Structure formats: C-alpha cells, structure tokens
C-alpha positions as CSV (number, residue, x, y, z in Angstrom):
1,X,-131.1,90.2,-62.7
2,X,-130.8,87.1,-64.7
3,X,-131.7,83.6,-63.7
4,X,-129.8,81.1,-65.8
5,X,-131.1,77.5,-65.9
6,X,-129.8,75.0,-68.4
7,X,-128.7,76.9,-71.5
8,X,-131.4,79.6,-71.5
9,X,-131.3,82.9,-69.7
10,X,-134.6,84.0,-68.1
11,X,-135.1,87.5,-67.0
12,X,-136.2,87.8,-63.4
13,X,-139.7,89.1,-62.7
14,X,-139.6,93.0,-63.1
15,X,-140.2,94.9,-59.9
16,X,-140.1,98.5,-61.2
17,X,-143.2,100.7,-60.7
18,X,-144.2,100.5,-64.3
19,X,-143.6,96.7,-64.7
20,X,-147.1,96.2,-66.2
21,X,-146.3,98.5,-69.1
22,X,-143.2,96.4,-69.9
23,X,-145.4,93.5,-70.9
24,X,-147.5,95.6,-73.3
25,X,-146.7,96.1,-77.0
26,X,-144.8,99.4,-77.6
27,X,-147.6,101.0,-79.5
28,X,-149.9,100.7,-76.4
29,X,-147.5,102.0,-73.8
30,X,-148.0,105.8,-74.6
31,X,-151.8,105.2,-74.2
32,X,-151.1,103.8,-70.7
33,X,-149.3,106.9,-69.6
34,X,-152.1,109.1,-71.0
35,X,-154.6,106.9,-69.1
36,X,-152.7,107.7,-65.9
37,X,-152.8,111.4,-66.5
38,X,-156.5,111.2,-67.5
39,X,-157.4,109.2,-64.4
40,X,-155.9,111.9,-62.2
41,X,-158.1,114.5,-64.0
42,X,-161.2,112.4,-63.5
43,X,-161.5,111.5,-67.1
44,X,-160.4,107.8,-66.9
45,X,-163.6,105.9,-67.7
46,X,-163.5,106.4,-71.5
47,X,-159.7,105.8,-71.5
48,X,-160.2,102.6,-69.6
49,X,-162.6,101.4,-72.3
50,X,-160.1,102.5,-75.0
51,X,-157.3,100.6,-73.3
52,X,-159.5,97.5,-73.0
53,X,-160.0,97.5,-76.7
54,X,-156.3,98.0,-77.3
55,X,-155.5,95.1,-74.9
56,X,-157.9,92.8,-76.7
57,X,-156.4,93.8,-80.1
58,X,-152.9,93.1,-78.7
59,X,-154.1,89.7,-77.4
60,X,-155.6,88.8,-80.8
61,X,-152.5,89.9,-82.7
62,X,-150.3,87.8,-80.3
63,X,-152.6,84.8,-80.7
64,X,-152.4,85.1,-84.5
65,X,-148.6,85.4,-84.5
66,X,-148.4,82.4,-82.1
67,X,-150.7,80.3,-84.4
68,X,-148.5,81.0,-87.4
69,X,-145.2,80.1,-85.7
70,X,-144.3,76.5,-85.7
71,X,-141.8,74.4,-83.7
72,X,-140.4,71.0,-84.8
73,X,-138.0,68.5,-83.3
74,X,-134.5,67.8,-84.5
75,X,-132.3,65.4,-82.6
76,X,-129.2,66.9,-81.0
77,X,-130.0,70.4,-82.3
78,X,-127.2,72.7,-81.4
79,X,-124.8,69.9,-80.6
80,X,-124.6,68.0,-84.0
81,X,-125.1,68.9,-87.6
82,X,-128.3,67.0,-88.2
83,X,-130.0,70.4,-87.9
84,X,-127.9,72.3,-90.4
85,X,-130.4,72.1,-93.3
86,X,-133.1,73.4,-91.0
87,X,-131.0,76.3,-89.8
88,X,-130.3,77.3,-93.4
89,X,-133.9,76.9,-94.3
90,X,-135.1,79.2,-91.5
91,X,-132.4,81.8,-92.3
92,X,-133.1,81.8,-96.1
93,X,-136.9,81.8,-95.8
94,X,-137.4,78.4,-97.4
95,X,-140.0,77.3,-94.8
96,X,-142.1,80.4,-95.4
97,X,-141.7,79.9,-99.2
98,X,-143.4,76.5,-98.8
99,X,-146.1,77.7,-96.5
100,X,-144.7,76.7,-93.1
101,X,-143.4,79.3,-90.6
102,X,-140.9,77.2,-88.6
103,X,-139.3,79.5,-86.1
104,X,-138.1,77.1,-83.4
105,X,-136.4,73.8,-83.0
106,X,-136.8,71.5,-80.0
107,X,-133.8,69.4,-79.3
108,X,-133.1,66.2,-77.4
109,X,-130.4,63.8,-76.3
110,X,-131.3,61.3,-79.0
111,X,-133.0,57.9,-79.1
112,X,-136.5,57.7,-77.8
113,X,-136.4,61.2,-76.4
114,X,-136.6,62.7,-79.9
115,X,-139.6,60.5,-80.7
116,X,-141.4,61.5,-77.5
117,X,-140.8,65.2,-78.3
118,X,-142.2,64.7,-81.8
119,X,-145.3,63.1,-80.5
120,X,-145.8,65.9,-78.0
121,X,-145.3,68.8,-80.4
122,X,-148.1,71.0,-81.8
123,X,-146.6,70.3,-85.2
124,X,-145.6,66.6,-84.9
125,X,-142.6,66.5,-87.2
126,X,-139.2,65.3,-86.1
127,X,-135.8,64.3,-87.5
128,X,-135.0,61.4,-85.2
129,X,-132.7,58.4,-85.0
130,X,-133.8,55.7,-87.4
131,X,-133.5,52.8,-84.9
132,X,-135.5,54.8,-82.3
133,X,-138.2,55.3,-84.9
134,X,-138.3,51.7,-85.9
135,X,-138.3,50.5,-82.2
136,X,-141.2,52.9,-81.4
137,X,-143.3,51.7,-84.3
138,X,-142.6,48.1,-83.3
139,X,-143.9,49.0,-79.9
140,X,-147.2,50.3,-81.3
141,X,-146.4,54.0,-81.5
142,X,-148.4,55.4,-84.4
143,X,-145.5,56.9,-86.4
144,X,-144.8,57.1,-90.2
145,X,-141.3,57.6,-91.6
146,X,-141.6,60.2,-94.3
147,X,-138.1,61.2,-95.3
148,X,-134.4,60.5,-95.1
149,X,-132.0,62.5,-93.0
150,X,-128.3,62.1,-92.5
151,X,-126.8,59.2,-94.5
152,X,-123.3,58.7,-93.2
153,X,-121.7,57.7,-89.9
154,X,-118.2,59.0,-90.9
155,X,-118.5,61.8,-88.3
156,X,-118.9,59.6,-85.2
157,X,-116.0,58.3,-83.0
158,X,-115.4,57.1,-79.5
159,X,-112.8,59.1,-77.6
160,X,-110.9,59.0,-74.3
161,X,-109.1,61.6,-72.2
162,X,-105.8,62.7,-73.7
163,X,-103.0,60.4,-72.4
164,X,-105.3,57.5,-71.9
165,X,-104.0,54.0,-72.7
166,X,-107.1,53.4,-74.9
167,X,-106.0,53.5,-78.6
168,X,-108.3,51.0,-80.3
169,X,-111.7,49.4,-80.0
170,X,-110.3,46.2,-78.5
171,X,-108.8,48.3,-75.6
172,X,-112.4,48.9,-74.5
173,X,-112.9,45.4,-73.1
174,X,-113.5,45.7,-69.3
175,X,-114.1,49.4,-69.5
176,X,-117.0,51.8,-69.0
177,X,-118.1,53.1,-72.4
178,X,-120.6,55.8,-73.1
179,X,-123.2,56.3,-75.8
180,X,-126.1,58.8,-75.9
181,X,-129.4,57.1,-75.2
182,X,-131.1,53.7,-75.5
183,X,-132.3,53.2,-79.1
184,X,-130.0,55.9,-80.4
185,X,-127.7,55.8,-83.4
186,X,-124.7,55.6,-81.1
187,X,-126.3,52.7,-79.2
188,X,-126.6,50.8,-82.4
189,X,-123.2,51.7,-83.7
190,X,-121.2,50.6,-80.6
191,X,-123.0,47.2,-80.6
192,X,-122.4,46.7,-84.4
193,X,-118.8,47.8,-84.0
194,X,-118.2,45.3,-81.2
195,X,-119.8,42.5,-83.3
196,X,-117.7,43.4,-86.3
197,X,-114.5,43.2,-84.2
198,X,-115.5,39.9,-82.5
199,X,-116.0,41.6,-79.1
200,X,-118.6,40.3,-76.7
201,X,-120.7,43.4,-75.7
202,X,-121.2,41.8,-72.2
203,X,-117.4,42.3,-71.7
204,X,-117.9,46.1,-71.7
205,X,-120.1,48.2,-69.4
206,X,-122.2,50.3,-71.7
207,X,-123.5,53.6,-70.2
208,X,-126.2,55.9,-71.6
209,X,-124.3,59.1,-70.8
210,X,-126.7,61.6,-72.4
211,X,-126.0,64.1,-75.1
212,X,-122.7,64.5,-77.0
213,X,-121.5,67.2,-74.6
214,X,-122.4,65.0,-71.7
215,X,-120.3,62.2,-73.1
216,X,-117.3,64.5,-73.3
217,X,-117.8,65.8,-69.8
218,X,-118.1,62.2,-68.4
219,X,-114.8,61.3,-70.1
220,X,-113.0,64.4,-68.9
221,X,-114.3,64.0,-65.4
222,X,-113.4,60.3,-65.3
223,X,-117.0,59.0,-64.9
224,X,-116.5,56.8,-67.9
225,X,-113.4,55.5,-69.7
226,X,-114.5,56.3,-73.2
227,X,-117.5,58.0,-74.8
228,X,-118.9,58.9,-78.2
229,X,-118.4,62.2,-79.9
230,X,-119.0,63.9,-83.2
231,X,-118.7,67.3,-84.9
232,X,-118.6,70.1,-83.9
233,X,-118.1,68.9,-80.3
234,X,-115.1,66.8,-81.2
235,X,-113.2,69.6,-82.8
236,X,-114.1,72.0,-80.0
237,X,-112.5,69.6,-77.4
238,X,-109.8,67.9,-79.4
239,X,-107.1,69.5,-77.2
240,X,-108.1,67.4,-74.2
241,X,-109.2,64.2,-75.9
242,X,-107.9,61.5,-78.1
243,X,-109.7,59.1,-80.5
244,X,-110.1,55.5,-79.5
245,X,-111.7,54.5,-82.8
246,X,-113.7,56.1,-85.7
247,X,-116.9,54.3,-86.7
248,X,-115.9,54.5,-90.3
249,X,-112.8,52.4,-89.6
250,X,-114.7,49.4,-88.4
251,X,-118.1,49.7,-90.2
252,X,-119.3,50.8,-93.6
253,X,-119.9,54.6,-93.3
254,X,-122.9,54.6,-95.6
255,X,-125.7,54.2,-93.0
256,X,-128.8,56.2,-92.4
257,X,-128.5,57.9,-89.1
258,X,-131.8,59.9,-89.0
259,X,-135.2,60.0,-90.7
260,X,-138.1,62.4,-90.7
261,X,-141.2,61.1,-88.9
262,X,-144.7,62.3,-88.1
263,X,-147.8,60.7,-86.5
264,X,-150.3,58.7,-88.5
265,X,-153.0,61.2,-87.5
266,X,-151.0,64.3,-88.7
267,X,-150.0,62.5,-91.9
268,X,-153.7,62.8,-92.8
269,X,-154.5,66.2,-91.5
270,X,-151.2,68.1,-92.0
271,X,-150.0,66.8,-95.4
272,X,-149.4,70.3,-96.8
273,X,-147.2,71.4,-94.0
274,X,-145.3,68.1,-94.0
275,X,-144.6,68.5,-97.7
276,X,-143.5,72.1,-97.1
277,X,-141.1,71.1,-94.4
278,X,-139.5,68.4,-96.5
279,X,-139.2,70.8,-99.5
280,X,-137.6,73.4,-97.4
281,X,-135.2,71.0,-95.8
282,X,-134.2,69.8,-99.3
283,X,-133.5,73.4,-100.4
284,X,-131.5,73.8,-97.2
285,X,-129.3,70.8,-98.2
286,X,-129.0,72.1,-101.7
287,X,-127.8,75.4,-100.4
288,X,-125.3,73.8,-98.1
289,X,-123.8,71.9,-101.0
290,X,-123.7,75.0,-103.2
291,X,-122.6,77.5,-100.5
292,X,-120.9,75.5,-97.7
293,X,-119.0,78.5,-96.2
294,X,-122.1,80.7,-95.9
295,X,-124.2,77.7,-94.7
296,X,-121.5,77.1,-92.0
297,X,-121.8,80.7,-90.9
298,X,-125.6,80.5,-90.7
299,X,-125.4,77.3,-88.7
300,X,-122.7,78.7,-86.4
301,X,-125.0,81.7,-85.6
302,X,-127.9,79.3,-84.9
303,X,-125.8,77.1,-82.7
304,X,-123.7,79.9,-81.1
305,X,-120.6,78.2,-82.6
306,X,-117.3,79.1,-84.2
307,X,-117.8,80.0,-87.9
308,X,-114.2,79.1,-88.8
309,X,-114.4,75.7,-87.2
310,X,-117.8,75.1,-88.8
311,X,-116.4,75.9,-92.2
312,X,-113.8,73.2,-91.9
313,X,-116.3,70.6,-90.8
314,X,-118.8,71.6,-93.5
315,X,-116.1,71.2,-96.2
316,X,-115.6,67.6,-95.1
317,X,-119.3,66.8,-94.8
318,X,-120.1,68.2,-98.2
319,X,-117.3,65.9,-99.7
320,X,-118.9,62.8,-98.2
321,X,-122.6,63.9,-99.0
322,X,-123.4,63.7,-95.3
323,X,-126.9,65.1,-95.7
324,X,-129.5,63.3,-97.7
325,X,-131.8,65.4,-99.8
326,X,-134.7,63.4,-98.3
327,X,-134.8,60.3,-100.5
328,X,-134.6,56.9,-98.9
329,X,-131.6,54.6,-99.2
330,X,-132.9,51.3,-98.0
331,X,-129.5,49.5,-98.1
332,X,-128.2,52.2,-95.7
333,X,-131.3,51.9,-93.6
334,X,-131.0,48.1,-93.3
335,X,-127.4,48.5,-92.2
336,X,-128.4,50.8,-89.4
337,X,-131.1,48.6,-87.9
338,X,-128.7,45.7,-87.6
339,X,-128.2,47.0,-84.0
340,X,-131.8,46.4,-83.2
341,X,-131.4,42.8,-84.5
342,X,-128.4,42.3,-82.3
343,X,-130.3,43.2,-79.1
344,X,-133.4,41.2,-80.2
345,X,-135.7,44.3,-80.7
346,X,-136.1,43.6,-84.5
347,X,-136.7,40.0,-85.7
348,X,-135.7,39.7,-89.3
349,X,-135.7,42.5,-91.9
350,X,-137.8,45.6,-91.5
351,X,-140.8,45.7,-93.8
352,X,-140.2,49.2,-94.9
353,X,-143.3,49.4,-97.1
354,X,-145.5,49.1,-94.0
355,X,-143.9,52.0,-92.1
356,X,-142.5,54.3,-94.8
357,X,-144.6,56.8,-96.7
358,X,-142.8,58.5,-99.7
359,X,-145.9,60.5,-100.6
360,X,-144.7,63.6,-98.8
361,X,-141.4,63.9,-100.7
362,X,-141.0,65.9,-103.9
363,X,-142.0,63.7,-106.9
364,X,-138.4,63.2,-108.1
365,X,-137.3,61.8,-104.7
366,X,-140.0,59.1,-104.4
367,X,-138.2,56.4,-106.4
C-alpha cells in the first residue's frame, strides 16, 4: 500500500507479524530469528543482551552515516536546470572528492522560499535568486553571497494557452499574468520587461502563481492568461502552449539569475565545506561543457526527465554559456537587481563589496 503525497511516495506502515524486523539492518535480522527460537527454549537472556549490543551498533552506524550526508538548497531543483551542475557533481563524486558528502537537494518555488530553506538547513548553502538574496540582506538577514550561478535569462519566456490571442508583450495589458514568487528572478524580469516596453505594470494584474509547473497548470486551466516558463518544462508542454514573448527579445540576456549564499555564521565555521561545494559545482559545470550529452543523461535521471529532450536543451545552454563557473559578473548582477529598484526595494546601486565574499571561490575565480 502506497500513500502518495506531493511528488514523493511513502510506504504505508507495515502490519505484517515481523514488521519490527523490517526496520533492522539486514545483518541483524538473522539474529532476531535466532533470538525467537532461543526464547522458546528458555535461553533468551543472553541473546537479548546480544541483540541490545547489535541494536546500539546499528544506531551508531546510522548516526555516523547521517552525520556524513549533507543536504543543500537549489532553487527549482527538478523543474529548471539551475541544479544540473549539482546533479553531475553528485553523480561523478566531485563533492566527495572535495570533502563534502552532498546526497540530497532541497528545492523551492523560488524567491524568498529558497532563502528561507537555506537558513533552515543543517548545511546552510543554497543557490538562490539573486534579487531574493539582495532583498533578504537589505532586510537584515545575515547572508553572504559567495558564488555566481546561472548567468543568462535566455531560457525564460512568458507563454499562453495554444490558440490564445496573446502574441506579444503588449498584448498582456489588462490581463492576469503569472510569475513564480515575490522577489524571484521572474518577478524582476516581468517588471523590467514592462518598463523596457513602456508598459505600466499597474495595467497588468501580476500573480505569484508558484513554481514553473504551477504556472503552466494555471495557464492551461485558465486561472491566468499568461505565465512564465523555462526549460525543460516549456519543451515538455510545448504542444499545448504558445510563446507570448521571450525575455531575451526585450532585455539583454546576460543577467545573473542565481547566486550561491550562506549564513554569516556558517561562513566562519564551515569554510572548508563551502569551498568544497563551490569546487565541486565548478567541476560539474566543466563536465557539462565537455560532455553535454552525458551530463544531460545524468540530470534527466536525477530529475526523472526525458534524456533525449534534455540533450537538445543542454546543447543550446552550452552554446550560450548558461552556467557560470562561479565567478562574479557584476555588470550582469547589476542588470538583474534593476527590478528591485523599480519596486523601491533597492535605492541606488548595490554595494557588492559589503555583501559578496569571494574568498570561498577557487583562487583563479576571485578576480
């Protein structure tokens, strides 16, 4: 019996007679059966003590394994390709090579959600939207930006249901238009796109519709007139959607979407692990650039996606240098935070020297 909630399958509580044994490591289960036989023969006391020792050993081994395994946050993991370098790094052992056993990725719907997940994590490292990080720091959240992430917005578009009369950005006036979450990359991009095209944002009803898949569902179901999308979700649903406009057609595509962040406290206590994560991510990016087809297959397995489709997308992303190797491009970062300036959440330019720490990057990327 399986209980499916969200995207995870959870086995129902076992009710068989030997359910307790199912929770024990395989090397202990034979001893349990021997214990049952010994108990029937009146020889159970020594065996109970033996089992207690084995149980304590199992608990210690589980605790040690749990302590070694690490989980980090990557925005839109499983729904967008920000996470591809991490998928490759896990598969190829790059994290372990650099002294960090990253075995899990915590996802989010973008914006401030990713920042909150990072703050709550046992290993407070996250790749999050740049504007969300800046806004959080402006609001007093003790974060440090320690690496660059995705450096192009050429993958993002706004789409409508196929057959819709919406064919350009100016057709969105008077309509309900979705983005992911407040403070997200897509929140900034839609505001900047309207400004670039001379459209008053107040003439459009902007709706934080949730993740990329949620935007598509809202469009298909008629809850909003248009919503944002990106790869691979766009390619997976292209048969029932049509583009309204691509961000790259109205704005410069060279913008920093995501950055790596950590807490100020962990920047002091966890510097070795942070350096290891950034080194491993860099090797993941390098591997994608050198072996895009294999990297696409690795990411498709991690995302439960279509390898053939991913290979096509990766070929395009490699050509535009979608993933940064971690170095900072301050011009691209300044372009992205323009959205915060539009809504009054950033007065004047960002003083990057106060919130960026390049010391965790490999030496050749710190310039």
